[in-house]
N, C-alpha and C positions, 0 to 999 in steps of 0.2 A: 312296291307295289302290290297292294292286293294281297298281304302276306307274301311278300319275297321281299330281300334284302340284299344286300351285295354291290357292289362296282363289278367292271365288268369288261369286255372286251368290244369293238366296237365290231360292229359289221353290217351287213345292211340289205337290203332288200329290195328290188323292184322290178314289180310285175303286176299289169293287171289282173291279171286271170290265169290259172290253176292249170286251166285245160280247157278243152270244149266239152259238152253234154253227149249226150249219149247219140243223138244221131250225127255228132261232127265227123264220125269215122272211125275205122279200126271192124275188128273181124268179132260180129255178134253173135256166141256161141246160142243154142237151139235151146231156149229153159229147158227145166224138166217139166216130164207131163204132167208130171202130182199137182196140183191145184191146189195154188196158196192159199189158207186162210187168211184173212184180215184180224191182227193182232195174236194168229196162233202159236202155236212151240215152235216152229220153224220158220229162219225165217231166210232165202235165195238172195244173196244181195249179188249185184251187178257191177261190179269195177273196171275203172275204162284204166288200163293199167299207161309208163309213160309213154310205150311203143304205139298208143292208140289200140288196143287188143283189149280185148273185154278177157274178164275170168267169172267165174263162178265160185261163189263162196258161199257152203249154208252155215245158218248161226243162230243161237237161241232168240226167242224178241227178248228177251229177259235177261240174258246175258249183256257183261260189261261192254262197253264199245271196243276200249280196250283189245277185251279178245282178239277181235275182228285185224283190229291191226297190229296184233302180234301173226297174228298167222298170214295175212299177207306177206310183209318181213322178213318169216321164216319160209315161207311161201321161194324167197326171193332173194332165201339164204343172206340178207342185208345184215350189217352189223353196224351203221351206224344210223340205226331207223330210225332216232331221235329227229332229223333233220325233218322227217317227212309223216305227214299227215290224209287224213281223209277228208274230202270234200264234198259237201252237197250243195244245190240249188233249191230256195224256193222263191219263185217269180225271178226277179233278178239282184238276189240278195244271195252269195255265196257263205255258209257257214262252214266251220271245222266237224266233224267231228268228235260231240264233248264223248273222250274218253272214261269218265268217271261216268257217265249216266249209262242206263240199258238203252240196249236198242231202241226199244219201243216208247220210250219219253224222248226221245229227239225231235227238235221244231219239225214239223209239216213232212216227216220223213218217210215215205212211201212205206206204207206197209205189204205195199202188194206186191212189189215188185224193186225194191229202191233201188236206185244208181249211185254209184261214189266213182270221183277222182281219186287215183293213186297222184299225188303232187307233194313240190318241195313246197312243205312250211316253213321252214326258217331257210333266206337265201347268207350263207356264208357271206362276209363282210371279203375275203380270202378265201381263196380255192382250198391252197395248199392247207389248208387249217383241216379241209377231208383227209382222212387219214389211208382212204382207199379209193384204187382206181377203180374201181365197180359204183364207189356214188360220183366217184366224179361223173362218170361216163350217163348215170342216172338224170345230179343236173344237168350236164351238156342235154339231156335230151326234154327238159322241163326248161332247159330257155330255146332250143329249138321249138318247142309249143309258144311261148311267149314271143316268138318271132315271131312268127306265123300267121299269130294269132291278133297283132297288132300293139299286143299291148307289152312290149318291148321297144319303145319308142326308140329313134337317132337316127343320125343323118346316112346317105346310102353309100358314103365311106366306109362307114361302119360295119355297117349290116351288111353290103359285100363282102368284108373280113370278117363277119360274123360269118354268114350263107357258104363261104370257101371252107372254112374250118368242117363247118359243117359236111361238105361233102368229102374232104380232107380223110376226113373220120369214116364214113362210109363209104364210100369207093376207091380210094387211094390216089396214088400217083395220080397227075396230069400226064396222060399219055396224048401226044398230038395228032398220031394216026385213027386214034379212039374219036378224038375230042376235037375235030376240023373247026367247029365255031363252037359260039355259045349256046344253040339249039336244041344239048346235051342235057342243059340245064332247063328248061324253056316247060316242062313237063310235071315241074318239081317245087310246090309252092314253096318260097323262106318267106316271102310278108305278103302284105293283105297287094300294094300297090307295084307287084315283080314286073317291068318291063327287060327289055331286050338291052336297053342298054345300062342295067345295073346287073342281068348276066353279064356283060362283057365286061364286068368288073369284079364278079364273082369270078369270072374264068381267069383275067389278069393275076391276081389273086393265089389262088388254085396252083397257077402253072408254081409260082414260090415254095408249093410246102413240100416239096419233092423231097421223098427222104422222111418225111411228117409220120410216127408212128400214130397210129388213134389216138391211145393214150395223151399220148401230147396234145394234141387236135384240139382234144374236147379240152383238156384245162388250158389253151390257149385260147380256146371261146369264151370260157369262162373268165379268163382273166380279161379278156374284152368286154363283155357285157358285163362285169363288174362296174366298170369304167363309164358305162353310160348313166343316162340322169334318171332311167326309170327300173334299173335296174329291181329287179326285186317288189317292187311296191303295188298295192292293190290300192287301188281309190274304194273310198266309199264317200259318193253326197252327201252334203249338208251344208247349211248357210249360219251366219252370223247373226248380231243379236242386228244387227242392221238388215237382215235377209240378202244379207249377196251373196249368190251362188258357188262354191268352196266343193274341193274335195281333200276331204282328212286319207293320211295313211299312218303305218307304224313302219317302221326301222329296227332297225337296232339302237339308232343311235338315241331314236325317242320320238314324238308324234312331231307327225308332217303336216303343211299346211302347203296344199295350192291352187289357185288359180286355172281349171282346166289343167293344164300340164305343167302351168310354168312353180316352181316351189317359193314361195312368199314367205312361209315363216318356217322354223326347227324348235320344239320345243323340247329341249334335254332331260335324260335321263336324273341329270342332274339338278335341272333345273325344277323340275316338275317335282311337287311335294305332295302331290294328290290328286289320283282321278275318279273320279261318279259319274254317274249316271243317273238321271230323274227326269223316269218319263222319255218323252223324247231330247231330253236335254242335257248333253255332254260336256263334263266339267272339269276344270284344269286347273288348279291350284298348284299357285306357284310358292318357290321360296319367297321370301320379306326383299329377299335383295339381287341385284346381277338380275332386271326379271329384262324375261328376253328382246331386244328390240321392236321400237312398234309396240308393242304391250303396257300398261304400265298399272295395271290392274292386279290382282292375288289373283281373283280369280278369271281365267276364260273360258268364255261360252261358244260351244254347237250347238246348232238344233237339228235333230235329222228330222225323218218322215214319220220315222216309227217309232215307236220302243224299241223292236224288234231290234231294228237295225243299230239304232242306240248302242243297246249291249249288246250285241255281237260286235261289235268297233272296240269295245268296253274290252269285255274276253280277249280277244286280239293284242289286243296295251298288255293286258294281263299278264298272257304266252310271253311274248317278246319281251318284256321286262324281266320275265322270269327265266327265260333263255338267255340270254345273252349278257344282262347285268349281273347275274348273280353268279356266287360261286356254289351252292344249291338252293332250294327251299326245301321248306317245312312241311313236314308231310301233315295238315289239319285233315279233319275227317269230314264229311261234308254235312251239314248242317240239315236234320230230318224236318219235316213242311211243318209250321208255327200256324197256330193262327195269328199273334200279332210276329210277323220277319222281320228283321235286323238290317237285312240287306242280304242280295246273293251271297253266299256263300263260295260262288267259282273261285279257285284256287289253279292255279299251274301246278301240273300233280308231274311232270316229265323230268327227265333228266335235264339238268341243263347244257353250255355247252362246253365247258369245263370239266366235268363230268362225264361226259360223252367222248370227251378227247381220251382221258387216262383212261375210261370204259376199254377206250379199243386198241390205246396204247400198252395194256395190259391184258389182253385178253389176241390179240393182233396175230392171227396166220395165215401165212399165204393162202388167195384163195386159187382156185384151179383156173384155166382160161374161161372165160365167161361166153358166150353168144351175145355178138349186136344183132340189133337192130336191122333187119333188111330189106328196110319198106323203102330206102333211096333208090339201092339198087333193082328190086325188083318191081316194084311198085309204079305208075303212073302218077302221083300224088305222094304227096305229105301225110293225108290220111286212109292212108289204103288199107283198104281191108282186107283182114288176111284170116283166116277162114282156121283158123290149126291153131290154140290158145299154147302151142308147141312154141309156135315161135315168137315166145313173148322174151322180155328184156330180162329174166332169172336167169341168174347164175347156173341153174340146175330146171332143165325144163320142168314144166308147172303139169301135172296130170293133169287129165278127158277128167272133165268132174260130170258119173253117170247119174242119172237120178235122183240112185238113193246112197250114194257117198259125200262123205259129210268134210269138205275140207274147210276146217275151223274145227269151231266147240262143238266136238259132242253133246248131247242135250244132253251129257250126266255129269257135265265138265259145271261148277259153279264158278263163279267171281270170288268171290269171300276173300281163295287163298291170296288176291290180287291186294287186298284190303285197301280196294277201292270204291265199292260200292257204297250207291249213293241212291236216295230217293228223293232227294234236291225236288227242286220247284220244277216244271220242265217249262220251257220257255214258249209259252203261249200266251196269248193276245190277252188273256185274263186278267185279272186283278187287277186294270189300271190304272190303280189309283195308286198300287205299292208304290216307295221310294226304296230301291234298292244301292247301295252306294259300297265303295271296298276304294279302302286308303292306297295309294302309294308310300311308302313307308318310306322315314329319312334314312338317307343313307346310313349303313354302319358296320363299321371296318369290320366289326365282330365276325361277321358273316364271310365277307370276304378272303380268299388266299392272298395271306400278306407275301409279300417280294422275297423271290427264292434266294438264300444265298449261296453262294455255290465256295467251294473248295476257295483257300486262298493257293494261289499257286505264284510262281517265278517266272517270268517270260523267258526263254533262253535268249542268246545274241550269237552272234558272232564268233567264234574263237575267239580272236586278236581283241573282242571289247569287254566288258566286263562293268557291269554298274550293279548301286545298289538300289537298298526300299528306304521308304521313308513312311510316315503311317500315314494308313487311307479314313474313309470313311468305318466305320467300324460297322455301321450299315449294308453298306453299299462295297463287296469286294468288286465290283464293276468298275465301281466311281472313277474317273479319268483320271489321271497322275503322271507325272511326269519327272524326272529326278534330275540331276544338279549339270552338269558340266557335262554331256557323254564322254567319255574315254575315246580318244583314239592312240594309241603306244606307239610312239618315234623312241626310236636306240641313240645310243649317244655315240658311237662311233659306228659310223655305217660300216656293210661290207660293201664290196666292188658294185660299184652301183652301175644296173644293167638302165637299156635302152631304153626310148620310150618306148619299142615295138616292141617289149616284152614288157607288159605293165599288162596284168590280168585279172580282169574283172571280176575272178575269185580275191586276188586282192584288195581287189578296190574296196568291195565288199565290205569289209575289214572295219574301212574306214567311216562307214552310212554310219551315224546316230539312232542310237536305240532307244527306245522307252520301257521302261519296268513298270510292271505290273508285281503289285508289294503286298504282303501278306495281311491282314487288316486287323490284327493286332498291333498295336504302338507301342506297344514294351517290348516289343522281337525285332522293332525295323531299327536295322544300325544305323549309322552318320550317313548323311546323301555324300556324293560321292565328287570327285572335279579329277578333270585332268591336268587341274592345274592347284591339287592342292598342297599342304604343309609337310614338310619333311616329316617322316616315323621311322622308328627301323624296323619294318614288318614290308615285306617281301611278296610278292605273288608274281608265280610267271607268267611271262605273257610272249606271244608270238611277235617276230621281231618286225619291221614296215620299214622300208629302205627309204632315205626323205626323197626331194625334188635333185637333178643333177643339179650338178654343180654351185651347189650353196656350203656354206659353212656349215658344217654340223655344231653346229650350238645345243649345250643339255638343257634339256625340257623336263618337267618334270613329270611326271605319269600318275598321279597319284588316283586311287579307290579307298575311298573310307577314309582317308588322310594315312593313306599307303603310299611306298614307295617302291612302284613296280623295278625290278629286276629283267632284263633280260637275259635267257637262255644263253646267252653268248659272256653272259657277264659282266658286259659293261657299266655300269651305274650310271642311273640315269638323274639322279638326283640335283636339285638348285641350289645352292646354302645360297645363306640368308646372305653371307658375305659379298658373294655377287651379287645378288640383290640390290645391297646397298653399292659395292660400286657402279653398278648402272644408275642406280640415283644420284650418285656422288659427282657420274657424268654431269647426269643432267641439272644439279643443281649450278655446276661449273658456267655451264654454258649461258652466257644472257640473251635470249632472245628479246631480238625488236619487241619495244613498247606497241605500237604505234597495229589502229585496231588492219587494218589492209596489209598489213603483213603476214596476220593470222586469217583473212583472208585468202587473200594471193597462196600459201601454204597449203590452204585445202582445197587451190582447183590443183595443186602439185599431189599432195595426197591421191586425193580421190580421183586422177587423170593413170596415178598409179593401178591403181586399182581395177581402169577400165583398159588399160593397155591387155594386162594378164586376162581380165574379160574377150577382150580382141582377141585371144591367141589360144583358147577356148576351140574359137572357128578355123581360125584363120592356121592354126600346125595344128593343133591336138585333133581335132574334128575330120579335118584332110589328111592327116596321115594315116588316120581310124578307117578311113572309107576306100584310100586310097590302092589300100591294101586288100581289097573284098571285092566280087561278085555281082553282077548280078542285081550294081547298085542302083536308085534311080540319076543317073550323072547328068538328067538339061537341069533338074532345079539346085542340084548340088552347084553343079557349075557353076550356074550363077549366084549361087547363096555367093562364092568364096569369090567370083568380081564383083561382086560388090563391096565384098568385108575387105581385102588383101588391101585393094590402094587405102583404105583407110586406119587400115592394121602401120601400112606403111610411113601413114601423115604419120601419126598419134606418135610410132618411136621417133619418129626424130621432133617432133613439136616435146615429148617427155624430156628431149636434152635441152632445150631450150630454157623449158620451164623448170627444171633441177639445176642450170645455171647460172640463172636471174634470183633463182632461190637464196643460192648456196652464197652468190654475191650481195647480198639484202641481210642475209644475216651474220654476215661475217666471216663467215670458210675461204673466202675465195677472196685471194685481195687484189691489187691493178685498178680496180674497180671505181668511177666516177661515182659518189655517193647517189645525187640526185638520176641520175639516172638509170640505177640499179634499183630502189627502192620506186618501183614499178611494174605493172603488171602489164596496164590498157595495150601499150603497144604492142609486145609479145602476140598480145591477142588477133590484138586488129590487124598484125603481119601476120596470116593464116588463116583468116576469116575466108582463106582462098577452099580451105577443109568444105565450105558451105556447098559448094557444088558436088562433092562428094557423096554427103548427105542429102542431098534434093537429089540423085540417081535413084541412093539406097530406098527411098521415102518410094521412089515411083515402084519399087522392086520388093519389096521387102513382102504385104501382102503377097503379093501372088507365089511367093516361097514359101508360106506360112501354108497355107492354103495346095502348094504342092507336095510338101513332106506333108501334112492331114492324111492327103489324099495316096502319098506314097507308103505312108505305115500300116495305113488300111488294107491295100491290097499288095504289099508287095511283104512275104514272111523273112524272107532274109530282110531285109532294108529294118524292119520292125526289132529284128534279135537284134541287127549291130545296133539299134538305137537305142537300146532298153543298155544295152550291156555298159555303150559308153558312156550315158546318164550314172551310171554307178561306178565309172572310173573317179577317182577322187579329185582330179582337175575341176570335172563337170558336178563345179558342189552346188547348182541351180539346175530347173528343169531347163534343157532347151533351150524351148522354146522363151527366156526369158533374154536368156544373150544374145536370141536375134534382135530383142527391144531394146537393149543396149546401148547401141549408135544414137538412138533417140529421145532416149531419157537423158543420154548425154546431156547434148544441147539444152535439153530442157534447163539442167542441174547449168550446163552456161550461165546462161541468162539468167539464173537466180544469181547465181555468187557476184555477175558483173553489177545485180543492180544490187545487192548488197556494196560495194563499191561506191556504186556512184549517191548511192544514200549518207554515206561513212564520208564521201569526200565534199556532198553537199550544194558546191560549187564551181565555174569553171572555175578561180582561180587557182583550183588544185593541178598541180603538172599532169596529173593520172586523170583527172578527167574526162575531157573531150574524148580519147581514145577509148575509156572504156564504157561511155556513153557513144561513140559508133558503135563499140565494136556490138555492143549491148539491141542497137539498134538492128542491125545485121538477124542476127540472129532472131531476134525476135521475129522480124517481117518470115522465117522461114519455120519459127514453132504455130504463126497465125496458121502459116498455112497448113503447118502435117497435123492438128492438131484434130480436125473432125478423122485424119485417116488413123493415127492413133488411138483413138478413144476407143475405135473399130477392130484395130490389131490386140490391141491390151484383151477384149470383151474375147476376139476370136482365139487371142492363145486361152486363156481361161477356161473356155468351154471343148478346147483340147483336151490340156490337162485332166479337165472334169470327164473326159470320155474315154480316157485309159485311165482315173482312176477307179471309175462306177464301174461295176461287173452289171449284166445284166440289163443294159440299154441300146439298144442301135443307134439313134438319130440325135444324140446331141447336139449337135453342132449344125446351126441351120445359120441364113443370112441374118434373116432380123430378131434372133432370140438375145434376149439382153443377160449377160449374171450381175444379180442384182444382192444375196448376200449366204453365206455360209457359216454354220455354228451346229456344236452340238446341243440337243433339248434331252430332256427323258419324258420318253415315251410312256402313256398310261397304257398295260396292259394287259394279260389275264396274269399275268406274274408279275402287277405290280410295274415299278416304276423301270423301266430299261434303256439303256442308253444309246440315241440314235442321231445321224448324224442328215441335218438338211439342208438342203439347197435349192432356194429359190433361186429364178427368173421371172421373168418376166410376165413369160402365159404359163408358168408349170413349177409344184412346187413338187420333189420328190424327196425322200427319204428311207435310209435307207443303216445298214449296220455290215460294220467292217468284219468282212474275211478272213479264212482262221490259214490261207494261202503263203506260201513262203516270201510274195510277190502281194504286200497288207496291197489289200483296195477292197470298196464299201459294195458290197450290194444293194442293185432297190428293193426295196420290200413293197414299195408305194409312188402313186404319184397324182395330183389333184390340179387337173389344171384351172385356172385361174379364174374363171366366167362362172360364176355361180357362187362361187367359196364365199363363206363367212367368214369373220374368228370377231372372238369376245375374249370376256376379260372372265374366269371364274375364280369360286372360290377354292382355298387350300382342300389337295387331296391326299390323306393316306400321310400325311407328315410332310407332303411337300409345298415348296410354296410358291411364290409366282408362277399361278398357272395361267392358263389362256386353253380356249379349246377354238380347233380350225375344225370347221362345215364344208365339205364337197362332196358335192353327188352324192352316195351314196354312204359317204365315212362322215365320222365325226373322232378329230383326233383332242387327246388333252394329253399337253405336253407340260413342260415345267421346264424356265430359264432357270442358270443357275445362281442369277438375281434382279434386283426388281430392270436395274441400266438397261441389263436381257431383254430381258421382260419387253421393255420397251422400245429398245431398237425393233427387236422381230415384229411387235405392233405394229411402229409406223411403217414397218417395207413390205409386211404384206398387208393393211390399209390399202399405201401408198398403190401395189403393184393390182390389189384386185379394183380398184376405181379404172387405172388406168388400161385393165383388159376389158371394163365394159364397154370399153370406148371404140376395143382394136376391132376391125370385120374379122367376119368369119375367116375368112382363108389366109388370115395371119399366124394366126393358131395351129403350128404342127404339132400334131399329138406325140407323145413318144412310143416310140415301139418294145418293149420289152421282149431281151432273148430271153431272160430265164422263164424257165417254166418254172419253176418253186418260186413265191417269194413268201411266201407266211414270215411273217412278223417275228417269229418263233423257229425257224428254220434251220437257226445257229443252235440253238438251245437245244441239250442233250437231254432223254429223259428220264436219265437220273437229277436233273437239275441243274448239273452243273455247265457252267460255258467255257464252250472249245477256247484253248489258247488265240490270244493276239499273236504270236509270231509261232515258232517253230515250237512240233511238238515234244523235242525231245532235247536233250542237254551234249552236245558235240562236246568229243577229247579237244581237247588244247591243239590236238595235230589235225584235227581234221575239217575239213575247206566243207562249204555248202555248197551243194549241187547248181543250185539255183540263186540266184543273185536277190538280196534285199530290197525292199522299197524305200525310196532313199526315207527317214521316218522323222524332218525336222523339214520336209514343208508346209505349206500351211495347212493342209485339210488335214491332214494325223494330228500338228499340235491342238489345233482346234476340240480333233475327236479327247486329246490328252489334256488339255487344260477345259473341257465345258463353255468354251467362248465361242464366237461368231464373228468371221469380216465379213464386210461390204463392201460392194464396188468402189464405192467412193474410199472406205481406205487402200485397197491397194493402188490407186490413183495418187492419194496425198502420201503411201511411200515412196515411190520412185521419185517424188521430191525430195523426200529429203532420210538420202543416203549419204554416210559419211567413212570415213576411211583414216588412220591413224595410231599413231601409240600410243598405248595405256598403259601404267601400271598396277597390275592387278593383285589384289593384298591373300595371302596365303592365308587359312586356314583359320590354323589352331597356331601361330605366328605370329610377329610382328613381320616380318619377309613380303617383299612385296617385287611380283616376275613383270619384269618387261616383255607388252605381246601388241604386236601389229594387229590392230582388230577393224575388220569394215564391218559398217555395220548394214545390211539391205537382206531386205523380202521378209519384214518384219523380227530378222535374225539375229543376231553377234555371229563371226567368222571369229578365227583366233586362229595367228602364221606368230611365227618367231619373228620373220621379219619378210618386209613387205616382197622380197626377190621369192620367195616359196608360192610354187606353185600348187600347192592344194592347202586349204586347213588343217591344223591339229586338231580343233574342237569346235563344234557352234552351240550356241544356247538360244533357242526360239525365247523371245521376251514377250509372247501372247500371252495374258493372263499374269504378268507381272506389274511388282508397286513401285515405282521411283527413285527416290526422296536422297536427300539429306543425313546422314549420317547426326542418330542422336547422342545424347549425353552417357546410354548406357555401351554402344558402340564402341565407343572409348578409340576412335579412332585418331589422332591427334596430329592429321595431317592435313592439308588446303586441299581446295579443287573435288574432293573426294565425293562423289556419287555413288549411293546403295542403291541395288538390284534385290530384289524378292520375290520369293513366290511359296507362298505357306512356310513348308523351314530350311531353304532354300532362300539365303542369302550371299549373296554378292556385292566386294567393294573395289571399286576401279576408282584410279586416282589420271587427272588431268596432268600436262604440262602447264598448263597458264588458266587463267580465268576463263578469259576468253573460250576456246578448246573445250572446258568442261562447260561455259553457258551451252554450245553448241552439241555437243553430245547430250548433254539434259532434252534442249531444242529436239532434238531429233528423233529422239528413243520417246521423249513423251507426247509427238505433235507426230507422229509417223504412221497411228492410226484411230480410229475418232472414237475410240475407246476411250484417249483421256478424260478425266473428272475434273481437267480445270484446266484453265492456260496459262503455260508458262512464262513465267519472265523474266527476262536475262539477269536482273541481276541477280548475284550469287546470294547476298544477304535476304534479297526477298525472298529464294526460295528452300531460304537454310528449312528446312525439317518438312515441306511440303513433299506430299504425298500425289501420285499419279497413277492412274492406274493404266496402264495396255491392252 
């Protein structure tokens, strides 16, 4: 716009006015006794500061206005001066002082005793982008003024919260002895319509801020204010071409259109091709594609009351575009007055936001403590009269201005050295026939800062775990990467077994699968690794990890980079091809029944084995863990064990019956009647007595979840025990997932019984009636529990996210619903940066991953969905699949990982936004951000590198992590690494598609196959040596993978093989039969709604078919 190119960071402003007039309050110094001459050499300029005091400056009347602003900022010792400006009023219109023009040529600026206001000019969208505490303090004073003048409109609750931060910053902690009731606030004006009810709300909020420092209160005030609809907005009355009264405003994201105070449209900078004005007409020319909704013309016109008002708004647009949108602006000298002018020569001449931030970082020095305004403590009104100029807000006291003292530019100074002098056209009402235009140039990446390329790094892992890298995107070292199967060491001959009590969380943390961030140079990237790789003579030392008790220690290969890992005790862990061939031969010798009913019954058995192990996590392992601790929430835990223990005992016996029946069915057990043994319905129906246990569990489980959430927040000891237990190898899923397992198991029974009934087809089959009756009984319970289960699944997801997100307090709300989570690339001042987004039915959060040992996501911002708008945008900076989210004062431009991902986000956002419009106001719970720093770039180092996603140092093999790391195969972390997303519907579908059983996994560089017990749940494959193992050896999250059948190039000469591939990571798995092959393909491909096509059960139909997870 207007000679300024570039792209930028969002930021935004909302306030109708910058401050009061001369009579609004504040101490007025006695003006110098020397009379001022109109148009004389010197001007005594009165400046209304942000603390409502006046200060006098003297300046040459022909000096550039920039000299005056520099002197004011120098007097304040203000480093981040470009956010501020000097404003004056002419009639009802407010003008910014044109810094390139002489003081004598400013429009309608009084030459006798000009009065200017020092105030915020560019409202930053993120207060954490302000480097200095003093700058944030000045912003807080501006917000205080906007709130008091009625410029910053918001609801009473938000106003009370902001006022409480003002009180905390200026008055300190709430002391009940000093403030027995709300009347201590009555003498102070926070909002125009202040009443006792509001004051009581302010007092209640003030009580909660005990211990908060003034600096923290300032930043919390700014964080709250920036989420208000009218933060930083200054309205400019106009009309459309039909004469409808409107208000126009300009903010960081573009030009905004209001009807009264309701925003009805946003013209983002990306949409605008050119801004110009002609007399009273303000013209917005749009790009030929992707017009803003509701406007289908190339040019949109608005009409102001006069030419000066129109040009004034145009100039503000030019400045906002230059400051927020550009990396730098070209210094174009102002034109001299010509007979035939080609238009206004006004251009933004200051530093851009990016340049300000770089300048401050390069020149930052710790400032001495500054004196805060005392107006709240000592004055009976917000606009207190302060007679001493020394009581100003400056970091160092302002010197009194005597009659002959010049605080400003002396007469002998010229502005020539500034190279900003201009004798351009004054903004006078004259020359009404003259047409002035200025372009908003097309976006030019040459003027933009290129995305920062950070040094390559290798994330460190726990000492027992080792992973290697694979190529990433060369241009984006931060692009998500996930290696192959994560390595988990297993020793061949176990040392003396430890008791369950002796398991330490440090040892358990070694099994937590990690993701590797890798160098971006493809040539330097070695082959991917796997715990199940091919044998190779190369060895590397690993720390030993004991196997679970009472299990046979079967050798398992642990290959990293296709190497065989050796254990320090000297035991070899290789699995020979001969051994695998032997297992394969045993499989071939056994002739399984060909009846489909057998495989369905076997699936009931295999998943029952996994279910029993899941119940043990609570009934045995958790009970043992909390039983030896004090200070645990005994009531909640006792209720949990009372509900789970009977279910566990029942299924222990039930599993034995299933195992016996299947052994008879496939011929492993002799002496049974063939007709009686080849059915499962009788066992299922006989054990329907278990439904009473599940009905009791259904009634009590939700209260248990709420109790655990409450105890986790309030009981620090329980929180630590809870976290430590989740880091143990046996707890391979979040604890809350195990609590929901019993209810999900009923769904599995119903699905499998339904498969049997459909297979039998009619009552003629001897097993049909019993299966049908059992299915009906289970179906009744499922029908009753479905609403409760949906609510429980949502609560569990909110509880897990509450723990995964840093800087947010009240995520768990009764009527808040999780909708989607996933990774998007967000455009910022450093280009596209990876961010994790979380969509709920009332708010959208975006986060970045922290660098602490417990990997979490720091909340950087929230967008309440009411009033949010989303639209597709063209490709920017080489990123395709872009769309922009407009909300409040923010505009987030993001890029999805693919067209399909973009479509899903747009659909879910649109649906959520439309539903939010119909919800009552009391249904919205705005989140409380605990974090004082919410900058979207706060994790970036000043040198441009990005902090590690894992530990900062590589530990020796003998060292153990003092702090257990967060498990990295949870869905939120996988989405981060795979640049994908998961919706609530995907979770619901996933619990219906869980599967367990033996598979053969092909070695990477040999023809051998390894037999593993595999459990598919929570979008992840977990690998065990046998079904008796207590914890998995490795895991493979499948989000982002593609499942196909092998092609000719793969040279797989086996049946029933499916292929999993993510980038250059490829795995082949072989099932025992066509039915089990079909089931594995089905559950893996339909576990999420990311599937690009529906799986057909026929093996031939699925050949070479690709399904993306």
